[in-house]
N, C-alpha and C positions, 0 to 999 in steps of 0.2 A: 826756958824752952829748949825742949831736946834738941840734939843734933839732926839736922837736916840731911838724908842721903843724896847722893848724887843723882839718882835716878827721879827722886821728886824734885830737885831743883832743876832737871832737865825738862820735866812735864810743866811745873812752873813757867818755866822760860819760854817755852811754846806757847802755852796759854797767853801769855803776856804778849808774845809778838803778836798772834792773832787778834787779841784785844785791842793793841796799837793800832793795827791796822784798819780794823772796824771803827775804832773811835775817831781815827782821823777822816775816815770816809764820811761817816753818818753821826757819830757819837754813840755811846752805849757800851764802850767798852769795859766799864765798871761793873756791868751785869755779869761779866765773866772773871773779872780778877778778885771782887770782893768774895764770892762764894769760894773761889779756889783758896783763897788765904784761910777764911773760915774753915775749910776741911783739914787744914794742918791742926786744927785746935787751938790756934791761936785765941786769945780775949778778944771780944768784939771789937774794943776800943783800940787794941793794938792791929787787929785786921784793918779797921779803918784807916788808923794812922799810917801803916806801912803801904797801905795801897796808894794814900796820897803822895808818899815819897815816889812810888813808881810812875803814878799818874801824871806827875810834875814833869818828868823826864819826855813822856809821850805829848802831852799838851804843849809843851815849850817847843819841841821840833814841829809839830804840825802850824802852831802859831806863827812862827817864823817863816815856816814855807809860805803860808797864805799872804803874810806881809811881804815877804819878797817879790811874792807875784802880783803885788798892788791889791790886793783883794780884802785888806783890812785897813781902814784909817784910824788910827789911836786919837787924834784930835776931835773927831767927829764923834765918837763914842765915849768921850771921857767921863760923862754922867753914869753910864753903865758901868764903867770901871770902878768909881767910886762907889757905887751901891753894891757891886760884886763883893768889892774888900771888905766892906761894912758886914753884909749879909753873912759872908763865909766865916767871919770872926765870930760873931753873934751864934752861929749854927754849932760851931766848933766848941765853943765853951758849954754850950747848953749838952751836947754829947757828953762831955766829961762828967757831969753830975747824974747822968742816967745810970742806972742799976746794969750790970753786965747781964743778969736773968733777962731783963726787959728786952735789950739790945738784941740778944740770941734770937728771941722769938719775933722781934719787929723787923729786923733787917731783911730777912727771906721775904716777907709780905711785901716791905717798900719796894723792893726790888721788882718782885712779880707785878706790882700794881703799875710802875714806871714802865715794865715791858708791855702789859696789855694796854696801856694809854697809848703807847708810841705807835701800836699797831692799829688800834680801832679808831682812834681820833682822825676825822678828815684831813688830810694832807692839804694846806691851802697852797693857793695857786701862786707861785711868785715868780713874775715874769720880768720883773724891772733889772736891768743890769746896771744900775745906778744907786747911789746913796739916797735916801729918801729927803724931801725938800726940808728945810729948817722952819719949825713952826713952834708956838709957844707950847704945843703938847708934847713934843719932842723929847725934852728933859724930863718930864713927868713918866712918859712912857719907858724910858731909861733907866731911870731910879727904880721905877716897879719892878721892871723885868730884873735888875740886877740884885736888888735887895732880897726879891722872893726865890731866885734861881741861886744866888750866892748861899742864901741861908741854908737851901736844901741840900746844897753839895756839901756844906760844912757838916750839916747832920748826918746825911747817908752818901749820896753821891752817885750812885748808879742811874745812867739815864740823862745825866745834867746836859751833856752836849748836845744829845737828841732834843730835849727839851727847849734848850736855846734855839737850835736850828728851826724847830717846828713854830715856836713862838716869833722868831724874828721874820720868817716868812708870812705870819699870819698878821704881824702888827704893821709892817712896812713894805710888805709885797715885793720884797727883793727876792732875786732868783735863789736857788739852792745854794749855788757856788759862794756867792757874797755873804750869804746866811751862814755857811758853814765856816766861811773866814772868821766871822765875829764870835761864833760859837766856839772856835778853838782858842781865841785870844782870851774870852772871859772865862772859859773853862780854865786855863793857865792861872789866872789870876786867883780864882777860888781854890784852885789846887795847892799854889804855893802859898797862900794866905792860911787855909787850914794846915798844911803840913807845918808851918812855923809854930803854929799853935799846939798841935799835937805833939811837937818835937820839944818844946818847952815843958809840956806835962808829962815827958815820958812815954808816949804811947807809939814810938815808932821802932820796929826792927829793922835796923840799917842794913845788915847783910841780905836779908831777904828783898827788901825794897829797893837796893841798888842793883841786886841781879836782876830783877823783873823790869826795873826801870831801863836798863841797857836794851833789854829784848823789846819792850814798849817803844823806845826811841825808835829802833830798827822799822818796827812794824808800822809806826807813824809816819817815818820817812817816806817809805813805800807807798802806804795809803795815801797821803797827802798828794803826792806827786801824780799817782793813779785817778784821784778824784778831780785834779785840776785838769789833766790829759784828756779823760773821758767825759766828763762833765756829769749832768743829773741822770743820764741814761744808765750810766754805770752805777752812781751811788743810790739811787732809790731800790732796786733789786737786792742790794747787799743789804741795805738798812732792814728792810722788811725781812730777809733771810735769816739775818743774825738775830733779830728781836725774838722772831719766832722759836728759833733753837733754844735759845738762853732762857726764854719763858717757861719753855716745855723742862728743860733741865732743873729749873728752880723749884716748878711746881713738884717733880718727882722727889727731890730732895727733902722738899719742907714736908711734905704730908704723906710720903709712902716710904 
């Protein structure tokens, strides 16, 4: 890869900061960072692997913040954790065998579909401020959610955090703040799992990933604290606005 000039690094850093903030608030930061990396001319495998390195910083910061504020219970969501880990591993290994040409065409479409879904899918009402009651169906729900969303994050990734938030509110009727806490923890799990696999396969640009990761981390820190402080009235407008803008950008880049 050619040497990246300073101005490009600054733009990538600012993009990563905004993406980290968005991701911590409502998910979907990858809808911004993946196209930014692809715009540098990186091979899709390397762009996805580098994005995982950067995203791991942001998701770890947000996940720890929610955990510290007691908005995530690791023991309660252990089935979701194992499902996510297995799904993300399988998805990443699948990406490695896909052709570069196919990925170049598919990634913008996947990101756009993810964005459109998050806008037009009816947002479930989640008013419960407590964890759902334990029942025989709970492990099945967690495994299904973890395997499917972990697999998607391993294959592509953009919008995973948003999908976790929306599906959690729908499945368990928890409020958006508790749902976001679970989303960040599981997003970190799949990001880190995929990162390990991508690194072992040699699909990571460490310099770019670490630079963007530091900026994502700062954005995620501010975003998570903002979400916790201001609640759903703050989260929902940013979620909708971010996805609308990103979906429009991707449509222009992909077809015009």
